[in-house]
C-alpha positions in Angstrom: -20.5 15.6 -14.4 -17.2 13.5 -15.0 -15.8 11.7 -12.9 -12.7 14.2 -12.9 -15.4 16.8 -11.4 -17.3 14.7 -9.3 -17.1 14.9 -5.5 -15.4 13.0 -3.3 -17.5 12.4 0.4 -15.2 11.6 3.0 -15.7 10.3 6.2 -13.3 12.9 8.4 -13.0 17.0 7.2 -14.0 18.6 4.3 -15.3 16.6 1.2 -12.8 16.9 -1.7 -14.3 19.1 -4.7 -13.4 16.7 -7.6 -10.8 13.5 -7.2 -7.5 15.5 -8.1 -4.9 15.7 -5.6 -1.6 18.2 -5.3 1.5 15.5 -5.3 3.6 16.4 -2.4 6.8 18.4 -4.7 9.8 18.4 -3.1 10.2 22.4 -4.0 13.0 23.6 -2.0 11.8 27.5 -1.3 11.4 27.3 2.5 13.8 29.0 4.8 16.7 26.9 6.1 15.3 26.1 9.9 12.4 25.1 8.4 9.8 28.5 8.4 7.5 28.9 5.5 8.5 31.3 3.0 6.5 33.8 0.7 7.6 31.6 -2.6 6.3 28.0 -0.6 2.7 29.6 0.3 2.6 31.3 -2.9 3.7 28.3 -4.4 0.7 26.1 -3.0 -2.0 28.8 -2.6 -2.2 29.1 -6.5 -2.8 25.4 -6.3 -5.4 25.8 -4.2 -7.1 28.2 -6.1 -6.5 26.3 -9.7 -9.1 24.1 -7.9 -6.5 20.9 -6.5 -9.3 19.0 -4.4 -6.3 18.1 -2.2 -3.5 20.3 -1.9 -0.5 18.8 0.0 2.4 20.4 1.3 6.0 19.0 0.4 7.4 16.2 2.7 7.9 18.4 6.0 10.0 17.3 8.7 8.6 16.1 11.6 12.1 16.4 13.6 15.2 18.5 13.1 17.5 15.6 12.1 15.2 14.7 9.6 15.7 17.1 7.0 15.6 15.7 3.6 16.6 18.7 1.6 17.1 22.0 1.3 14.6 25.1 2.0 12.4 21.9 3.3 8.7 22.8 5.2 9.5 22.3 8.8 6.7 21.5 11.7 8.9 19.9 13.8 9.2 22.6 16.5 6.4 25.8 17.5 8.4 28.2 15.8 6.9 27.0 12.6 3.3 27.4 13.9 2.9 31.1 12.5 3.9 30.3 8.8 1.6 26.9 8.8 -1.5 29.0 10.4 -0.5 31.8 7.6 -0.3 28.5 4.9 -3.5 26.7 6.8 -6.0 29.6 6.2 -4.4 30.6 2.4 -5.6 27.0 1.3 -8.2 26.6 3.4 -9.9 30.2 2.1 -9.8 28.8 -1.9 -11.9 25.5 -0.4 -9.4 22.9 -1.0 -9.0 20.1 1.4 -5.7 21.2 3.3 -3.0 18.3 4.1 1.0 18.3 5.8 2.5 15.5 4.7 5.1 14.3 7.4 8.2 12.9 7.0 11.8 11.8 8.1 14.2 11.3 5.7 16.1 8.8 8.0 19.3 7.4 6.4 19.0 9.9 3.4 19.1 13.1 5.6 22.1 14.5 3.4 25.2 14.4 5.8 25.9 18.5 4.7 22.6 19.1 6.4 22.9 17.8 10.0 25.7 16.8 12.7 26.3 13.3 13.1 25.0 10.6 10.9 21.9 10.2 9.7 19.4 7.7 11.7 18.2 4.6 10.0 16.2 1.9 11.5 19.7 -0.5 11.1 23.3 0.7 10.5 23.9 1.5 7.1 27.4 1.5 5.8 26.1 2.9 2.7 24.3 6.0 3.7 26.9 6.0 6.7 23.3 5.6 8.7 23.3 4.6 12.3 20.6 2.8 13.9 18.1 4.3 16.3 17.9 2.8 19.7 14.8 1.5 20.8 14.2 4.9 23.2 14.6 7.2 20.1 11.9 5.0 17.9 9.9 6.1 20.8 10.9 10.0 20.5 10.6 9.4 16.3 6.8 8.5 17.2 6.0 11.4 19.4 8.2 13.9 17.1 5.2 12.2 14.3 2.4 12.7 16.7 3.0 16.5 18.3 3.7 17.6 14.4 0.3 15.9 13.6 -1.1 18.3 16.0 0.9 21.3 15.0 -0.7 20.8 11.8 -4.4 20.3 13.4 -3.7 23.3 15.8 -3.3 25.5 12.7 -5.6 24.3 10.6 -4.9 22.0 8.6 -8.1 19.6 7.3 -5.7 16.8 8.1 -2.0 15.1 7.3 -0.8 12.2 5.6 2.4 10.0 7.1 5.1 9.3 4.3 5.4 6.2 4.2 7.5 5.7 0.6 10.2 6.4 -1.7 13.6 5.1 0.9 12.7 7.7 4.1 13.0 6.2 7.4 9.0 5.2 7.7 10.0 3.2 4.4 13.2 2.0 5.7 11.3 0.2 8.6 9.3 -1.5 6.2 12.2 -2.6 4.2 13.8 -6.0 5.0 16.2 -5.3 3.4 17.1 -2.3 5.1 15.6 -2.8 8.3 17.7 -5.4 10.1 16.8 -4.5 13.9 15.7 -7.9 15.7 13.6 -6.5 18.7 9.6 -5.6 18.0 10.6 -3.1 15.1 12.3 -6.0 13.0 12.2 -8.8 11.6 8.4 -10.0 10.8 6.2 -8.3 8.2 4.2 -7.1 11.3 7.0 -6.0 13.1 8.3 -4.3 10.3 4.9 -2.0 10.5 5.1 -1.5 13.7 5.4 1.9 13.8 3.1 2.7 10.6 0.1 1.0 12.4 1.4 2.4 16.0 1.2 6.4 14.5 -1.5 5.3 12.7 -3.2 4.3 15.8 -1.9 7.5 17.5 -3.1 10.1 15.0 -6.8 8.6 14.9 -6.5 8.6 19.4 -4.6 12.3 19.8 -6.1 14.1 16.8 -9.4 15.1 16.5 -12.8 12.6 15.5 -12.7 15.0 12.0 -9.7 15.3 11.5 -7.9 13.2 8.4 -5.4 10.8 7.9 -3.9 9.5 4.7 -0.6 7.1 3.8 2.2 7.7 0.9 3.5 4.0 0.3 5.6 3.0 -2.9 4.6 -0.8 -4.1 8.7 -0.9 -5.6 12.2 -0.5 -5.0 14.1 -0.1 -1.5 13.9 -3.4 -0.6 10.1 -3.6 -0.7 7.7 -6.9 -1.9 5.1 -6.0 -3.7 3.3 -8.6 -1.8 4.0 -7.4 1.7 3.2 -3.9 0.6 -0.1 -5.2 -0.9 -0.9 -6.9 2.7 -0.1 -3.6 4.5 -2.8 -1.7 1.8 -4.9 -4.3 3.2 -5.0 -4.1 6.6 -4.9 0.0 6.6 -8.3 -0.5 4.7 -10.1 -3.1 6.8 -9.1 -1.1 10.0 -10.6 1.6 8.7 -8.4 3.8 10.8 -7.1 5.9 8.0 -9.2 7.8 4.9 -6.9 8.3 1.7 -4.4 5.4 0.7 -1.7 7.4 -1.7 0.2 4.8 -3.7 3.7 6.2 -5.5 3.8 4.0 -8.2 6.0 6.4 -11.0 3.5 5.2 -13.2 0.4 4.6 -12.8 -0.1 1.9 -16.1 3.2 0.2 -15.8 3.3 -3.8 -15.3 5.3 -4.9 -11.8 8.6 -4.8 -11.5 9.2 -8.1 -9.9 9.1 -10.7 -12.6 6.3 -12.9 -10.9 3.8 -10.3 -11.1 3.6 -9.3 -14.3 0.6 -9.8 -16.7 -1.2 -7.4 -15.5 -0.5 -3.5 -14.3 0.7 -3.0 -11.0 -1.7 -0.9 -10.2 -4.5 -3.8 -10.6 -2.7 -5.5 -7.4 -4.7 -2.3 -4.9 -7.7 -1.9 -7.0 -8.6 -4.9 -6.5 -8.4 -4.9 -2.9 -11.6 -5.0 -0.3 -10.9 -1.1 0.4 -14.2 -0.4 2.6 -14.4 3.6 3.2 -10.7 4.3 2.4 -10.2 6.0 -0.7 -7.3 5.3 -3.2 -5.2 7.1 -5.2 -2.0 6.9 -7.3 0.3 9.0 -8.4 2.8 8.7 -11.9 3.0 10.2 -15.3 -0.6 11.3 -15.1 0.1 14.4 -18.0 -3.8 15.1 -18.5 -7.4 14.5 -19.1 -7.1 11.1 -20.8 -5.1 9.7 -18.2 -6.9 11.2 -15.2 -10.1 9.1 -16.7 -8.3 6.5 -17.8 -7.0 5.7 -14.0 -10.0 6.9 -12.6 -11.6 3.8 -15.2 -9.2 1.6 -13.8 -10.5 1.8 -10.2 -9.0 4.7 -8.2 -11.0 6.6 -6.5 -8.8 10.0 -7.2 -4.9 10.5 -8.7 -1.7 12.5 -7.6 -0.8 15.3 -9.8 2.6 15.9 -10.1 4.8 17.7 -13.1 1.5 18.1 -14.7 0.4 20.9 -11.6 4.1 22.2 -11.9 3.2 23.1 -15.3 0.0 24.1 -14.4 -1.4 25.8 -10.9 -5.2 25.2 -12.6 -4.5 21.7 -14.3 -7.9 20.5 -12.4 -9.9 23.5 -14.2 -8.1 23.1 -17.0 -9.5 18.9 -17.9 -12.8 20.2 -16.0 -13.3 22.2 -19.1 -11.5 20.1 -21.6 -11.2 16.6 -20.9 -9.0 15.8 -23.7 -6.4 18.6 -22.6 -2.9 17.7 -22.4 0.1 19.8 -20.2 2.3 21.5 -22.3 5.6 20.1 -23.2 8.6 20.7 -21.7 11.0 22.1 -22.0 9.2 25.3 -20.6 11.1 28.5 -19.7 11.9 29.6 -16.3 9.9 32.6 -17.4 6.8 30.5 -17.9 7.6 28.8 -14.5 7.5 32.0 -12.7 4.2 32.2 -14.6 2.8 29.6 -12.7 4.1 30.4 -9.5 7.3 29.2 -8.8 10.1 30.9 -7.2 13.4 31.1 -7.7 14.5 28.6 -5.6 12.4 26.0 -6.8 13.5 26.3 -10.5 16.7 26.3 -9.9 15.6 22.5 -8.5 13.5 21.8 -11.5 16.9 23.0 -13.8 18.6 19.6 -12.7 15.3 17.6 -14.2 17.1 16.6 -17.5 14.6 18.4 -19.9 12.2 20.2 -17.7 13.6 23.7 -18.2 14.3 24.7 -21.1 18.6 26.6 -21.3 19.1 30.8 -21.7 19.9 31.6 -24.5 
């Protein structure tokens, strides 16, 4: 048994068949009202069948006003339950650990998808966003918890809180974006309060065997590496979550902040005392060699995005050939269709420079 094929024993929820997680990938395939589409169902279940130890949905919005992109999967209404149950059943039958990523775009909600200004911890002129009132912060927390309960009700094994990429939980963490002067602003403890409140409430209001992860970014969006390291350590020390999913953009790069250069960004997290919490990261995992190296550098699991789009059975391919490398891009639209992408997803990927070959 290699590192690539070794199962991961979980404290909550089913064990993972291997240490390869499907990244929560934007695909714009669901219906405008957030209901699951056949294309999104096919895309995700094909990855579960292809051997991913964890199959995670796209960022799924917990509030109608928290939408982040067109065609986003919703988990903010009981109207979504039938589709979500069908998806959970479809994923679980293949032995994957099924997860919904819970998301609210905050100030990054496109203005043309909602009425009125987007929401943010503080007024934000750049994005035309308005600050949440104290009562609205409490409602936001309630929305996340209601979504987690929906996920559990329909049979998902767990949820992940999206605290990365400049979305609303990340906006609270950012000392640059968050200018509040109440219990949710100012000190790091206050700015992180909403995240830890949500962790505590998922643990207390969902079942004892329901898994919980958190995704964090350590850079950009006004974040400070030392603060994100401190949050990561607290999450691990309090042992309320099951895994921490770090979005690094490149698992092997050095930090952007000059003061911390000289060792890989990843090293600031692998050196933490993680207890029972599993640590994973995303960023340019393109083949078996990168999977193996990332695991050898101290990760418990890897999070795969682009290569999972290109190969629905990426885990099976690297398990059978540790030297496997993803196909070179650009690839044709027909190739992507054969890998389970619907027309909306292919159109979205066409905006990624050099990913989809131009038709003759």
